[in-house]
mmCIF file of the N, C-alpha and C atoms, coordinates in Angstrom:
data_MODEL
# 
_entry.id   MODEL 
# 
loop_
_atom_site.group_PDB 
_atom_site.id 
_atom_site.type_symbol 
_atom_site.label_atom_id 
_atom_site.label_alt_id 
_atom_site.label_comp_id 
_atom_site.label_asym_id 
_atom_site.label_entity_id 
_atom_site.label_seq_id 
_atom_site.pdbx_PDB_ins_code 
_atom_site.Cartn_x 
_atom_site.Cartn_y 
_atom_site.Cartn_z 
_atom_site.occupancy 
_atom_site.B_iso_or_equiv 
_atom_site.pdbx_formal_charge 
_atom_site.auth_seq_id 
_atom_site.auth_comp_id 
_atom_site.auth_asym_id 
_atom_site.auth_atom_id 
_atom_site.pdbx_PDB_model_num 
ATOM 1   N N  . MET A 1 1  ? 0.933  -1.337 -0.023  1.00 0.00 ? 1  MET A N  1 
ATOM 2   C CA . MET A 1 1  ? 0.008  -0.269 -0.169  1.00 0.00 ? 1  MET A CA 1 
ATOM 3   C C  . MET A 1 1  ? 0.726  1.034  0.069   1.00 0.00 ? 1  MET A C  1 
ATOM 4   N N  . ALA A 1 2  ? 2.047  1.318  0.873   1.00 0.00 ? 2  ALA A N  1 
ATOM 5   C CA . ALA A 1 2  ? 2.822  2.415  0.726   1.00 0.00 ? 2  ALA A CA 1 
ATOM 6   C C  . ALA A 1 2  ? 3.609  2.788  -0.288  1.00 0.00 ? 2  ALA A C  1 
ATOM 7   N N  . GLY A 1 3  ? 3.869  1.408  -1.135  1.00 0.00 ? 3  GLY A N  1 
ATOM 8   C CA . GLY A 1 3  ? 4.586  1.402  -2.444  1.00 0.00 ? 3  GLY A CA 1 
ATOM 9   C C  . GLY A 1 3  ? 3.992  2.384  -3.709  1.00 0.00 ? 3  GLY A C  1 
ATOM 10  N N  . ARG A 1 4  ? 2.304  1.711  -3.560  1.00 0.00 ? 4  ARG A N  1 
ATOM 11  C CA . ARG A 1 4  ? 1.552  2.907  -4.492  1.00 0.00 ? 4  ARG A CA 1 
ATOM 12  C C  . ARG A 1 4  ? 1.570  4.229  -3.828  1.00 0.00 ? 4  ARG A C  1 
ATOM 13  N N  . ALA A 1 5  ? 1.387  4.541  -2.739  1.00 0.00 ? 5  ALA A N  1 
ATOM 14  C CA . ALA A 1 5  ? 1.453  5.850  -2.374  1.00 0.00 ? 5  ALA A CA 1 
ATOM 15  C C  . ALA A 1 5  ? 2.451  6.719  -2.931  1.00 0.00 ? 5  ALA A C  1 
ATOM 16  N N  . ALA A 1 6  ? 3.117  6.058  -3.058  1.00 0.00 ? 6  ALA A N  1 
ATOM 17  C CA . ALA A 1 6  ? 4.881  6.586  -3.157  1.00 0.00 ? 6  ALA A CA 1 
ATOM 18  C C  . ALA A 1 6  ? 5.052  6.590  -4.493  1.00 0.00 ? 6  ALA A C  1 
ATOM 19  N N  . GLN A 1 7  ? 4.152  5.925  -5.278  1.00 0.00 ? 7  GLN A N  1 
ATOM 20  C CA . GLN A 1 7  ? 4.577  5.995  -6.899  1.00 0.00 ? 7  GLN A CA 1 
ATOM 21  C C  . GLN A 1 7  ? 3.379  6.650  -7.549  1.00 0.00 ? 7  GLN A C  1 
ATOM 22  N N  . LYS A 1 8  ? 2.463  6.994  -6.754  1.00 0.00 ? 8  LYS A N  1 
ATOM 23  C CA . LYS A 1 8  ? 1.351  8.235  -7.372  1.00 0.00 ? 8  LYS A CA 1 
ATOM 24  C C  . LYS A 1 8  ? 1.860  9.492  -6.925  1.00 0.00 ? 8  LYS A C  1 
ATOM 25  N N  . LEU A 1 9  ? 2.930  9.681  -5.338  1.00 0.00 ? 9  LEU A N  1 
ATOM 26  C CA . LEU A 1 9  ? 3.481  11.230 -5.439  1.00 0.00 ? 9  LEU A CA 1 
ATOM 27  C C  . LEU A 1 9  ? 4.704  11.256 -5.989  1.00 0.00 ? 9  LEU A C  1 
ATOM 28  N N  . ILE A 1 10 ? 5.592  10.074 -6.662  1.00 0.00 ? 10 ILE A N  1 
ATOM 29  C CA . ILE A 1 10 ? 6.821  10.654 -7.777  1.00 0.00 ? 10 ILE A CA 1 
ATOM 30  C C  . ILE A 1 10 ? 6.032  10.824 -8.961  1.00 0.00 ? 10 ILE A C  1 
ATOM 31  N N  . HIS A 1 11 ? 4.524  10.040 -9.262  1.00 0.00 ? 11 HIS A N  1 
ATOM 32  C CA . HIS A 1 11 ? 4.266  10.573 -10.803 1.00 0.00 ? 11 HIS A CA 1 
ATOM 33  C C  . HIS A 1 11 ? 3.730  11.790 -10.786 1.00 0.00 ? 11 HIS A C  1 
ATOM 34  N N  . ASN A 1 12 ? 3.072  12.530 -9.753  1.00 0.00 ? 12 ASN A N  1 
ATOM 35  C CA . ASN A 1 12 ? 2.656  13.589 -9.428  1.00 0.00 ? 12 ASN A CA 1 
ATOM 36  C C  . ASN A 1 12 ? 3.767  14.497 -9.586  1.00 0.00 ? 12 ASN A C  1 
ATOM 37  N N  . GLU A 1 13 ? 4.842  14.537 -9.065  1.00 0.00 ? 13 GLU A N  1 
ATOM 38  C CA . GLU A 1 13 ? 5.889  15.309 -8.882  1.00 0.00 ? 13 GLU A CA 1 
ATOM 39  C C  . GLU A 1 13 ? 6.614  15.627 -10.305 1.00 0.00 ? 13 GLU A C  1 
ATOM 40  N N  . GLN A 1 14 ? 6.626  14.380 -10.886 1.00 0.00 ? 14 GLN A N  1 
ATOM 41  C CA . GLN A 1 14 ? 7.245  14.672 -12.503 1.00 0.00 ? 14 GLN A CA 1 
ATOM 42  C C  . GLN A 1 14 ? 6.392  15.319 -13.140 1.00 0.00 ? 14 GLN A C  1 
ATOM 43  N N  . THR A 1 15 ? 5.026  15.106 -12.919 1.00 0.00 ? 15 THR A N  1 
ATOM 44  C CA . THR A 1 15 ? 3.769  15.251 -13.939 1.00 0.00 ? 15 THR A CA 1 
ATOM 45  C C  . THR A 1 15 ? 4.139  17.175 -13.565 1.00 0.00 ? 15 THR A C  1 
ATOM 46  N N  . LYS A 1 16 ? 4.047  17.732 -12.465 1.00 0.00 ? 16 LYS A N  1 
ATOM 47  C CA . LYS A 1 16 ? 4.042  19.007 -12.205 1.00 0.00 ? 16 LYS A CA 1 
ATOM 48  C C  . LYS A 1 16 ? 5.337  19.319 -12.289 1.00 0.00 ? 16 LYS A C  1 
ATOM 49  N N  . LEU A 1 17 ? 6.757  18.783 -12.758 1.00 0.00 ? 17 LEU A N  1 
ATOM 50  C CA . LEU A 1 17 ? 8.111  19.318 -13.244 1.00 0.00 ? 17 LEU A CA 1 
ATOM 51  C C  . LEU A 1 17 ? 7.844  19.594 -14.890 1.00 0.00 ? 17 LEU A C  1 
ATOM 52  N N  . LEU A 1 18 ? 7.550  18.554 -15.192 1.00 0.00 ? 18 LEU A N  1 
ATOM 53  C CA . LEU A 1 18 ? 6.843  18.465 -16.737 1.00 0.00 ? 18 LEU A CA 1 
ATOM 54  C C  . LEU A 1 18 ? 6.231  19.882 -17.421 1.00 0.00 ? 18 LEU A C  1 
ATOM 55  N N  . ALA A 1 19 ? 4.833  19.674 -16.573 1.00 0.00 ? 19 ALA A N  1 
ATOM 56  C CA . ALA A 1 19 ? 4.388  21.039 -16.701 1.00 0.00 ? 19 ALA A CA 1 
ATOM 57  C C  . ALA A 1 19 ? 4.775  22.357 -16.661 1.00 0.00 ? 19 ALA A C  1 
ATOM 58  N N  . ASN A 1 20 ? 5.290  22.253 -15.368 1.00 0.00 ? 20 ASN A N  1 
ATOM 59  C CA . ASN A 1 20 ? 6.358  23.499 -15.281 1.00 0.00 ? 20 ASN A CA 1 
ATOM 60  C C  . ASN A 1 20 ? 7.257  24.230 -16.348 1.00 0.00 ? 20 ASN A C  1 
ATOM 61  N N  . TYR A 1 21 ? 8.096  22.917 -16.542 1.00 0.00 ? 21 TYR A N  1 
ATOM 62  C CA . TYR A 1 21 ? 9.017  23.146 -17.357 1.00 0.00 ? 21 TYR A CA 1 
ATOM 63  C C  . TYR A 1 21 ? 7.994  23.678 -18.973 1.00 0.00 ? 21 TYR A C  1 
ATOM 64  N N  . PHE A 1 22 ? 7.449  23.370 -19.652 1.00 0.00 ? 22 PHE A N  1 
ATOM 65  C CA . PHE A 1 22 ? 6.512  24.001 -20.595 1.00 0.00 ? 22 PHE A CA 1 
ATOM 66  C C  . PHE A 1 22 ? 5.774  25.284 -20.053 1.00 0.00 ? 22 PHE A C  1 
ATOM 67  N N  . ASN A 1 23 ? 5.355  25.689 -19.269 1.00 0.00 ? 23 ASN A N  1 
ATOM 68  C CA . ASN A 1 23 ? 5.096  26.631 -18.909 1.00 0.00 ? 23 ASN A CA 1 
ATOM 69  C C  . ASN A 1 23 ? 6.230  27.948 -18.760 1.00 0.00 ? 23 ASN A C  1 
ATOM 70  N N  . GLY A 1 24 ? 7.206  27.738 -18.674 1.00 0.00 ? 24 GLY A N  1 
ATOM 71  C CA . GLY A 1 24 ? 8.556  28.130 -18.454 1.00 0.00 ? 24 GLY A CA 1 
ATOM 72  C C  . GLY A 1 24 ? 8.872  28.497 -19.498 1.00 0.00 ? 24 GLY A C  1 
ATOM 73  N N  . VAL A 1 25 ? 8.717  27.723 -20.296 1.00 0.00 ? 25 VAL A N  1 
ATOM 74  C CA . VAL A 1 25 ? 9.335  28.061 -22.084 1.00 0.00 ? 25 VAL A CA 1 
ATOM 75  C C  . VAL A 1 25 ? 8.518  28.680 -22.468 1.00 0.00 ? 25 VAL A C  1 
ATOM 76  N N  . ALA A 1 26 ? 6.841  28.640 -22.273 1.00 0.00 ? 26 ALA A N  1 
ATOM 77  C CA . ALA A 1 26 ? 5.775  29.276 -22.683 1.00 0.00 ? 26 ALA A CA 1 
ATOM 78  C C  . ALA A 1 26 ? 6.227  30.854 -22.289 1.00 0.00 ? 26 ALA A C  1 
ATOM 79  N N  . VAL A 1 27 ? 6.266  30.950 -21.082 1.00 0.00 ? 27 VAL A N  1 
ATOM 80  C CA . VAL A 1 27 ? 6.832  32.350 -20.585 1.00 0.00 ? 27 VAL A CA 1 
ATOM 81  C C  . VAL A 1 27 ? 8.019  33.144 -21.137 1.00 0.00 ? 27 VAL A C  1 
ATOM 82  N N  . ALA A 1 28 ? 9.083  32.439 -21.600 1.00 0.00 ? 28 ALA A N  1 
ATOM 83  C CA . ALA A 1 28 ? 10.277 32.465 -22.275 1.00 0.00 ? 28 ALA A CA 1 
ATOM 84  C C  . ALA A 1 28 ? 9.786  33.482 -23.982 1.00 0.00 ? 28 ALA A C  1 
ATOM 85  N N  . ILE A 1 29 ? 9.014  32.508 -24.457 1.00 0.00 ? 29 ILE A N  1 
ATOM 86  C CA . ILE A 1 29 ? 8.731  32.881 -25.655 1.00 0.00 ? 29 ILE A CA 1 
ATOM 87  C C  . ILE A 1 29 ? 7.807  34.229 -25.682 1.00 0.00 ? 29 ILE A C  1 
ATOM 88  N N  . MET A 1 30 ? 6.950  34.150 -24.785 1.00 0.00 ? 30 MET A N  1 
ATOM 89  C CA . MET A 1 30 ? 6.023  35.379 -24.479 1.00 0.00 ? 30 MET A CA 1 
ATOM 90  C C  . MET A 1 30 ? 7.112  36.378 -24.403 1.00 0.00 ? 30 MET A C  1 
ATOM 91  N N  . THR A 1 31 ? 7.912  36.557 -23.624 1.00 0.00 ? 31 THR A N  1 
ATOM 92  C CA . THR A 1 31 ? 8.904  37.578 -23.152 1.00 0.00 ? 31 THR A CA 1 
ATOM 93  C C  . THR A 1 31 ? 9.720  38.121 -24.483 1.00 0.00 ? 31 THR A C  1 
ATOM 94  N N  . ALA A 1 32 ? 10.173 36.851 -25.039 1.00 0.00 ? 32 ALA A N  1 
ATOM 95  C CA . ALA A 1 32 ? 11.449 36.990 -26.339 1.00 0.00 ? 32 ALA A CA 1 
ATOM 96  C C  . ALA A 1 32 ? 10.769 37.678 -27.649 1.00 0.00 ? 32 ALA A C  1 
ATOM 97  N N  . GLY A 1 33 ? 9.469  36.979 -27.915 1.00 0.00 ? 33 GLY A N  1 
ATOM 98  C CA . GLY A 1 33 ? 8.714  37.017 -29.040 1.00 0.00 ? 33 GLY A CA 1 
ATOM 99  C C  . GLY A 1 33 ? 7.773  38.158 -28.893 1.00 0.00 ? 33 GLY A C  1 
ATOM 100 N N  . VAL A 1 34 ? 7.516  38.672 -27.844 1.00 0.00 ? 34 VAL A N  1 
ATOM 101 C CA . VAL A 1 34 ? 6.548  39.811 -27.678 1.00 0.00 ? 34 VAL A CA 1 
ATOM 102 C C  . VAL A 1 34 ? 6.429  41.058 -26.901 1.00 0.00 ? 34 VAL A C  1 
ATOM 103 N N  . LEU A 1 35 ? 7.296  41.284 -25.586 1.00 0.00 ? 35 LEU A N  1 
ATOM 104 C CA . LEU A 1 35 ? 7.349  41.924 -24.973 1.00 0.00 ? 35 LEU A CA 1 
ATOM 105 C C  . LEU A 1 35 ? 8.736  42.916 -25.829 1.00 0.00 ? 35 LEU A C  1 
ATOM 106 N N  . ALA A 1 36 ? 9.827  41.952 -26.025 1.00 0.00 ? 36 ALA A N  1 
ATOM 107 C CA . ALA A 1 36 ? 10.930 42.553 -26.452 1.00 0.00 ? 36 ALA A CA 1 
ATOM 108 C C  . ALA A 1 36 ? 10.948 43.451 -28.101 1.00 0.00 ? 36 ALA A C  1 
ATOM 109 N N  . PRO A 1 37 ? 9.889  42.537 -29.020 1.00 0.00 ? 37 PRO A N  1 
ATOM 110 C CA . PRO A 1 37 ? 9.827  43.348 -30.239 1.00 0.00 ? 37 PRO A CA 1 
ATOM 111 C C  . PRO A 1 37 ? 9.357  44.235 -30.038 1.00 0.00 ? 37 PRO A C  1 
ATOM 112 N N  . ILE A 1 38 ? 7.840  44.669 -29.022 1.00 0.00 ? 38 ILE A N  1 
ATOM 113 C CA . ILE A 1 38 ? 7.442  45.666 -28.747 1.00 0.00 ? 38 ILE A CA 1 
ATOM 114 C C  . ILE A 1 38 ? 8.147  46.874 -28.266 1.00 0.00 ? 38 ILE A C  1 
ATOM 115 N N  . ILE A 1 39 ? 9.051  46.618 -27.116 1.00 0.00 ? 39 ILE A N  1 
ATOM 116 C CA . ILE A 1 39 ? 10.002 47.554 -26.566 1.00 0.00 ? 39 ILE A CA 1 
ATOM 117 C C  . ILE A 1 39 ? 10.710 47.991 -27.538 1.00 0.00 ? 39 ILE A C  1 
ATOM 118 N N  . GLY A 1 40 ? 11.424 47.327 -28.427 1.00 0.00 ? 40 GLY A N  1 
ATOM 119 C CA . GLY A 1 40 ? 12.242 47.518 -29.762 1.00 0.00 ? 40 GLY A CA 1 
ATOM 120 C C  . GLY A 1 40 ? 11.444 48.699 -30.477 1.00 0.00 ? 40 GLY A C  1 
ATOM 121 N N  . LEU A 1 41 ? 10.223 48.287 -31.058 1.00 0.00 ? 41 LEU A N  1 
ATOM 122 C CA . LEU A 1 41 ? 9.671  49.008 -31.593 1.00 0.00 ? 41 LEU A CA 1 
ATOM 123 C C  . LEU A 1 41 ? 9.140  50.719 -31.116 1.00 0.00 ? 41 LEU A C  1 
ATOM 124 N N  . LEU A 1 42 ? 9.081  50.504 -29.664 1.00 0.00 ? 42 LEU A N  1 
ATOM 125 C CA . LEU A 1 42 ? 8.574  51.739 -29.033 1.00 0.00 ? 42 LEU A CA 1 
ATOM 126 C C  . LEU A 1 42 ? 9.940  52.689 -28.902 1.00 0.00 ? 42 LEU A C  1 
ATOM 127 N N  . THR A 1 43 ? 11.019 52.098 -28.522 1.00 0.00 ? 43 THR A N  1 
ATOM 128 C CA . THR A 1 43 ? 12.404 52.743 -28.549 1.00 0.00 ? 43 THR A CA 1 
ATOM 129 C C  . THR A 1 43 ? 13.170 53.350 -29.946 1.00 0.00 ? 43 THR A C  1 
ATOM 130 N N  . GLY A 1 44 ? 12.669 52.636 -30.982 1.00 0.00 ? 44 GLY A N  1 
ATOM 131 C CA . GLY A 1 44 ? 13.528 53.165 -32.122 1.00 0.00 ? 44 GLY A CA 1 
ATOM 132 C C  . GLY A 1 44 ? 14.418 52.116 -32.309 1.00 0.00 ? 44 GLY A C  1 
ATOM 133 N N  . ALA A 1 45 ? 14.472 50.756 -31.469 1.00 0.00 ? 45 ALA A N  1 
ATOM 134 C CA . ALA A 1 45 ? 15.674 49.717 -31.528 1.00 0.00 ? 45 ALA A CA 1 
ATOM 135 C C  . ALA A 1 45 ? 15.524 49.130 -32.669 1.00 0.00 ? 45 ALA A C  1 
ATOM 136 N N  . SER A 1 46 ? 14.318 48.855 -33.253 1.00 0.00 ? 46 SER A N  1 
ATOM 137 C CA . SER A 1 46 ? 13.877 47.594 -33.906 1.00 0.00 ? 46 SER A CA 1 
ATOM 138 C C  . SER A 1 46 ? 14.436 47.840 -35.573 1.00 0.00 ? 46 SER A C  1 
ATOM 139 N N  . VAL A 1 47 ? 14.827 46.785 -36.119 1.00 0.00 ? 47 VAL A N  1 
ATOM 140 C CA . VAL A 1 47 ? 15.055 47.172 -37.522 1.00 0.00 ? 47 VAL A CA 1 
ATOM 141 C C  . VAL A 1 47 ? 14.234 46.582 -38.442 1.00 0.00 ? 47 VAL A C  1 
ATOM 142 N N  . ALA A 1 48 ? 12.702 45.746 -37.685 1.00 0.00 ? 48 ALA A N  1 
ATOM 143 C CA . ALA A 1 48 ? 12.316 45.421 -38.490 1.00 0.00 ? 48 ALA A CA 1 
ATOM 144 C C  . ALA A 1 48 ? 10.827 46.207 -39.432 1.00 0.00 ? 48 ALA A C  1 
ATOM 145 N N  . GLY A 1 49 ? 9.880  45.619 -39.881 1.00 0.00 ? 49 GLY A N  1 
ATOM 146 C CA . GLY A 1 49 ? 9.024  46.358 -39.805 1.00 0.00 ? 49 GLY A CA 1 
ATOM 147 C C  . GLY A 1 49 ? 7.556  46.237 -39.321 1.00 0.00 ? 49 GLY A C  1 
ATOM 148 N N  . PRO A 1 50 ? 6.865  47.131 -39.844 1.00 0.00 ? 50 PRO A N  1 
ATOM 149 C CA . PRO A 1 50 ? 5.437  46.740 -38.334 1.00 0.00 ? 50 PRO A CA 1 
ATOM 150 C C  . PRO A 1 50 ? 4.892  45.700 -38.741 1.00 0.00 ? 50 PRO A C  1 
ATOM 151 N N  . LEU A 1 51 ? 4.718  45.062 -39.834 1.00 0.00 ? 51 LEU A N  1 
ATOM 152 C CA . LEU A 1 51 ? 4.308  43.953 -40.450 1.00 0.00 ? 51 LEU A CA 1 
ATOM 153 C C  . LEU A 1 51 ? 5.281  42.742 -40.084 1.00 0.00 ? 51 LEU A C  1 
ATOM 154 N N  . GLN A 1 52 ? 6.205  42.695 -40.317 1.00 0.00 ? 52 GLN A N  1 
ATOM 155 C CA . GLN A 1 52 ? 7.273  41.448 -39.659 1.00 0.00 ? 52 GLN A CA 1 
ATOM 156 C C  . GLN A 1 52 ? 7.302  41.414 -38.192 1.00 0.00 ? 52 GLN A C  1 
ATOM 157 N N  . LEU A 1 53 ? 7.103  42.379 -37.649 1.00 0.00 ? 53 LEU A N  1 
ATOM 158 C CA . LEU A 1 53 ? 6.983  42.336 -36.155 1.00 0.00 ? 53 LEU A CA 1 
ATOM 159 C C  . LEU A 1 53 ? 5.292  41.734 -35.654 1.00 0.00 ? 53 LEU A C  1 
ATOM 160 N N  . ALA A 1 54 ? 4.417  42.043 -36.264 1.00 0.00 ? 54 ALA A N  1 
ATOM 161 C CA . ALA A 1 54 ? 2.721  41.945 -35.996 1.00 0.00 ? 54 ALA A CA 1 
ATOM 162 C C  . ALA A 1 54 ? 2.806  40.397 -36.182 1.00 0.00 ? 54 ALA A C  1 
ATOM 163 N N  . VAL A 1 55 ? 3.541  39.964 -37.245 1.00 0.00 ? 55 VAL A N  1 
ATOM 164 C CA . VAL A 1 55 ? 3.670  38.281 -37.352 1.00 0.00 ? 55 VAL A CA 1 
ATOM 165 C C  . VAL A 1 55 ? 4.151  37.656 -36.476 1.00 0.00 ? 55 VAL A C  1 
ATOM 166 N N  . LEU A 1 56 ? 5.427  38.435 -35.999 1.00 0.00 ? 56 LEU A N  1 
ATOM 167 C CA . LEU A 1 56 ? 6.333  37.587 -34.923 1.00 0.00 ? 56 LEU A CA 1 
ATOM 168 C C  . LEU A 1 56 ? 5.905  37.540 -33.570 1.00 0.00 ? 56 LEU A C  1 
ATOM 169 N N  . VAL A 1 57 ? 4.870  38.811 -33.315 1.00 0.00 ? 57 VAL A N  1 
ATOM 170 C CA . VAL A 1 57 ? 4.324  38.810 -31.811 1.00 0.00 ? 57 VAL A CA 1 
ATOM 171 C C  . VAL A 1 57 ? 2.961  37.988 -31.941 1.00 0.00 ? 57 VAL A C  1 
ATOM 172 N N  . VAL A 1 58 ? 2.234  38.176 -33.111 1.00 0.00 ? 58 VAL A N  1 
ATOM 173 C CA . VAL A 1 58 ? 0.879  37.097 -32.793 1.00 0.00 ? 58 VAL A CA 1 
ATOM 174 C C  . VAL A 1 58 ? 1.750  35.235 -32.914 1.00 0.00 ? 58 VAL A C  1 
ATOM 175 N N  . SER A 1 59 ? 2.560  34.991 -33.649 1.00 0.00 ? 59 SER A N  1 
ATOM 176 C CA . SER A 1 59 ? 3.285  33.470 -33.794 1.00 0.00 ? 59 SER A CA 1 
ATOM 177 C C  . SER A 1 59 ? 3.425  33.553 -32.434 1.00 0.00 ? 59 SER A C  1 
ATOM 178 N N  . CYS A 1 60 ? 4.201  34.177 -31.807 1.00 0.00 ? 60 CYS A N  1 
ATOM 179 C CA . CYS A 1 60 ? 4.721  33.974 -30.512 1.00 0.00 ? 60 CYS A CA 1 
ATOM 180 C C  . CYS A 1 60 ? 3.976  33.891 -29.114 1.00 0.00 ? 60 CYS A C  1 
ATOM 181 N N  . MET A 1 61 ? 2.636  34.403 -29.122 1.00 0.00 ? 61 MET A N  1 
ATOM 182 C CA . MET A 1 61 ? 1.885  34.380 -28.531 1.00 0.00 ? 61 MET A CA 1 
ATOM 183 C C  . MET A 1 61 ? 0.967  33.218 -28.915 1.00 0.00 ? 61 MET A C  1 
ATOM 184 N N  . PHE A 1 62 ? 0.528  32.824 -30.196 1.00 0.00 ? 62 PHE A N  1 
ATOM 185 C CA . PHE A 1 62 ? 0.084  31.398 -30.536 1.00 0.00 ? 62 PHE A CA 1 
ATOM 186 C C  . PHE A 1 62 ? 0.935  30.519 -29.654 1.00 0.00 ? 62 PHE A C  1 
ATOM 187 N N  . ILE A 1 63 ? 2.226  30.177 -30.262 1.00 0.00 ? 63 ILE A N  1 
ATOM 188 C CA . ILE A 1 63 ? 2.660  29.288 -29.532 1.00 0.00 ? 63 ILE A CA 1 
ATOM 189 C C  . ILE A 1 63 ? 2.906  29.132 -27.909 1.00 0.00 ? 63 ILE A C  1 
ATOM 190 N N  . SER A 1 64 ? 3.225  30.282 -27.478 1.00 0.00 ? 64 SER A N  1 
ATOM 191 C CA . SER A 1 64 ? 3.142  30.497 -26.255 1.00 0.00 ? 64 SER A CA 1 
ATOM 192 C C  . SER A 1 64 ? 1.816  30.025 -25.117 1.00 0.00 ? 64 SER A C  1 
ATOM 193 N N  . GLY A 1 65 ? 0.760  30.365 -26.063 1.00 0.00 ? 65 GLY A N  1 
ATOM 194 C CA . GLY A 1 65 ? -0.271 29.598 -25.344 1.00 0.00 ? 65 GLY A CA 1 
ATOM 195 C C  . GLY A 1 65 ? -0.517 28.443 -25.533 1.00 0.00 ? 65 GLY A C  1 
ATOM 196 N N  . ALA A 1 66 ? -0.167 27.882 -27.029 1.00 0.00 ? 66 ALA A N  1 
ATOM 197 C CA . ALA A 1 66 ? -0.459 26.070 -27.142 1.00 0.00 ? 66 ALA A CA 1 
ATOM 198 C C  . ALA A 1 66 ? 0.707  25.706 -26.205 1.00 0.00 ? 66 ALA A C  1 
ATOM 199 N N  . LEU A 1 67 ? 1.605  25.775 -25.498 1.00 0.00 ? 67 LEU A N  1 
ATOM 200 C CA . LEU A 1 67 ? 2.746  25.503 -24.305 1.00 0.00 ? 67 LEU A CA 1 
ATOM 201 C C  . LEU A 1 67 ? 2.175  25.813 -23.087 1.00 0.00 ? 67 LEU A C  1 
ATOM 202 N N  . HIS A 1 68 ? 1.329  26.731 -23.042 1.00 0.00 ? 68 HIS A N  1 
ATOM 203 C CA . HIS A 1 68 ? 0.742  26.733 -21.599 1.00 0.00 ? 68 HIS A CA 1 
ATOM 204 C C  . HIS A 1 68 ? -0.429 25.490 -21.583 1.00 0.00 ? 68 HIS A C  1 
ATOM 205 N N  . SER A 1 69 ? -0.906 25.363 -22.864 1.00 0.00 ? 69 SER A N  1 
ATOM 206 C CA . SER A 1 69 ? -2.370 24.835 -23.104 1.00 0.00 ? 69 SER A CA 1 
ATOM 207 C C  . SER A 1 69 ? -1.635 23.304 -22.405 1.00 0.00 ? 69 SER A C  1 
ATOM 208 N N  . VAL A 1 70 ? -0.818 22.735 -23.007 1.00 0.00 ? 70 VAL A N  1 
ATOM 209 C CA . VAL A 1 70 ? -0.024 21.694 -23.161 1.00 0.00 ? 70 VAL A CA 1 
ATOM 210 C C  . VAL A 1 70 ? 0.270  21.168 -21.640 1.00 0.00 ? 70 VAL A C  1 
ATOM 211 N N  . ALA A 1 71 ? 0.875  22.395 -20.626 1.00 0.00 ? 71 ALA A N  1 
ATOM 212 C CA . ALA A 1 71 ? 0.986  22.302 -19.249 1.00 0.00 ? 71 ALA A CA 1 
ATOM 213 C C  . ALA A 1 71 ? -0.220 22.103 -18.571 1.00 0.00 ? 71 ALA A C  1 
ATOM 214 N N  . ARG A 1 72 ? -1.447 22.734 -19.029 1.00 0.00 ? 72 ARG A N  1 
ATOM 215 C CA . ARG A 1 72 ? -2.895 22.720 -18.064 1.00 0.00 ? 72 ARG A CA 1 
ATOM 216 C C  . ARG A 1 72 ? -2.908 21.003 -18.357 1.00 0.00 ? 72 ARG A C  1 
ATOM 217 N N  . VAL A 1 73 ? -3.083 20.497 -19.610 1.00 0.00 ? 73 VAL A N  1 
ATOM 218 C CA . VAL A 1 73 ? -3.177 19.294 -19.666 1.00 0.00 ? 73 VAL A CA 1 
ATOM 219 C C  . VAL A 1 73 ? -2.047 18.082 -19.178 1.00 0.00 ? 73 VAL A C  1 
ATOM 220 N N  . LEU A 1 74 ? -1.362 18.599 -18.896 1.00 0.00 ? 74 LEU A N  1 
ATOM 221 C CA . LEU A 1 74 ? -0.196 17.515 -18.191 1.00 0.00 ? 74 LEU A CA 1 
ATOM 222 C C  . LEU A 1 74 ? -1.083 17.538 -16.942 1.00 0.00 ? 74 LEU A C  1 
ATOM 223 N N  . LEU A 1 75 ? -1.006 18.487 -16.406 1.00 0.00 ? 75 LEU A N  1 
ATOM 224 C CA . LEU A 1 75 ? -1.863 18.897 -14.673 1.00 0.00 ? 75 LEU A CA 1 
ATOM 225 C C  . LEU A 1 75 ? -3.225 18.092 -14.417 1.00 0.00 ? 75 LEU A C  1 
ATOM 226 N N  . ARG A 1 76 ? -3.696 17.873 -15.904 1.00 0.00 ? 76 ARG A N  1 
ATOM 227 C CA . ARG A 1 76 ? -4.745 16.925 -15.394 1.00 0.00 ? 76 ARG A CA 1 
ATOM 228 C C  . ARG A 1 76 ? -4.478 15.412 -15.372 1.00 0.00 ? 76 ARG A C  1 
ATOM 229 N N  . GLY A 1 77 ? -3.561 14.969 -15.563 1.00 0.00 ? 77 GLY A N  1 
ATOM 230 C CA . GLY A 1 77 ? -3.259 13.619 -15.048 1.00 0.00 ? 77 GLY A CA 1 
ATOM 231 C C  . GLY A 1 77 ? -2.541 13.425 -13.695 1.00 0.00 ? 77 GLY A C  1 
ATOM 232 N N  . LEU A 1 78 ? -2.685 14.602 -13.109 1.00 0.00 ? 78 LEU A N  1 
ATOM 233 C CA . LEU A 1 78 ? -2.270 14.321 -11.525 1.00 0.00 ? 78 LEU A CA 1 
ATOM 234 C C  . LEU A 1 78 ? -3.317 13.214 -10.843 1.00 0.00 ? 78 LEU A C  1 
ATOM 235 N N  . GLN A 1 79 ? -2.593 12.236 -9.934  1.00 0.00 ? 79 GLN A N  1 
ATOM 236 C CA . GLN A 1 79 ? -3.350 11.360 -9.515  1.00 0.00 ? 79 GLN A CA 1 
ATOM 237 C C  . GLN A 1 79 ? -3.914 11.773 -7.923  1.00 0.00 ? 79 GLN A C  1 
ATOM 238 N N  . GLU A 1 80 ? -4.753 11.409 -7.468  1.00 0.00 ? 80 GLU A N  1 
ATOM 239 C CA . GLU A 1 80 ? -5.440 11.212 -6.287  1.00 0.00 ? 80 GLU A CA 1 
ATOM 240 C C  . GLU A 1 80 ? -4.904 10.473 -5.520  1.00 0.00 ? 80 GLU A C  1 
# 
């Protein structure tokens, strides 16, 4: 019985660790692909055009959202 409880605990911790990794990557993509280009555009440091930046920002927002969704799905696999 104690072995099963330990296995569930290990499974849950590994699942949370993996979900945290996906969420961390999502945050990094959001920061690098959304905030940095917007700040660059506002400060005049950007060499890309507005259309290129818009495509980059929307793409990174989509990818970030998708990775965050993967993290949420993984957390549904936690065992009670």
